N, C-alpha and C positions, 0 to 999 in steps of 0.2 A: 503493499499500499504506500511506501515512503517513495517509490517511484510516481506514483500517480500524483502525490502532493507536491512532488518535483516537477514535474509536467505542467501542473495546474498554476503552478508559480511562475514558470517559463513562458505560459501562454498569458498569464495577466501581464507580465512584464513587457511582452511583445505588443500586447494591445496597447498599453500605455505610450510606447515608443512609437507605435502608428499613428496614433491619435496627436501625439505632438508633432509629428512629422506632416500630417495632413495638415495642422493649423498654420506651420512653418511655409507649407507649400502655398498656403491662402495668400501669404504674404509676398510671396517669391514673384518677381515679374519678368516675363519674357515680351521682346518686342520683335516685330517682324514688319517688312515691307515691301511693296510691289510698284511696278511702275517706275522702277529705277529711283525709288523712294519718294515716289509722288504722293503715295499713301501708306501712312506708318500706323501701325495698330500695337496698342499695349496691352497684355493680358496678364491674368495671373495664371498660375500654374494648377489652379483648381478650377479653370474654365472659364472664369469672368473676364469679359473684355471692359477695360478701365479706361482707354481713350483710342481715338481714332482721330488722327492728324492728315489732312487734305491739302496739298500744294494748290493755291488758287489757280495756277497755271494749269493742272490739271483737269480743271472745269472746263469742259467744253458743252455748250448747250446743245450743240448739234449731234453730240456723241455721248449721251448720259450711258449708254449701256459699257463702252468701255471704261467710265468711273466707276461703274456697278461692279464690272469684273474686277478691276484692280482691288477695291474694298472688300470683296468677297474673296480673292486670293490672298490678300494681306491677314486677313481675319482667320482663315483657314490656316495660313502657316504660323500665325501666333498660337492658335488652339493645339495644333500638333507640337509645337515647341512645348508648349506646356504639359503635354501628355508624356512627352519623351523625359521631360525633366522628373516627372511625377513617378513615371515608370523606374527611372533609374534610381531616384531617392528611396523609394519602397523596395525595390530590388536589395538595395543594401540592407535594409533591415531584414528581409525575409530569407537573405541568401539565396535568392532565385529558386529554392525549393518549393514550386508549386503553391507560393502563397502562405504558407505554413512557417517554413523556417525551424521546424521544430523535428528533433532526432526521431527517426522511425515512422515519418511522414512522408 
């Protein structure tokens, strides 16, 4: 039974570490751009878009679809960077062992 107690302590410790990491990731910022920097997006690693900056020269009333594509591209790129950072940070905690990181699992 001692091994079950040890396993439970390890699981509780890992849960605390994961919660702390998730809180830190919510504050960690990634940036992405498209259109040669005409559109810049700032997001957090938990998937929240915080800011979108658009160079006024990128605004063409006759080609709104190009601007929409640049915004979409930059947002998707920023969110992907956030997901990659999150996976990397969480992988450090779990040791890449199927999300458990516990011996025998």
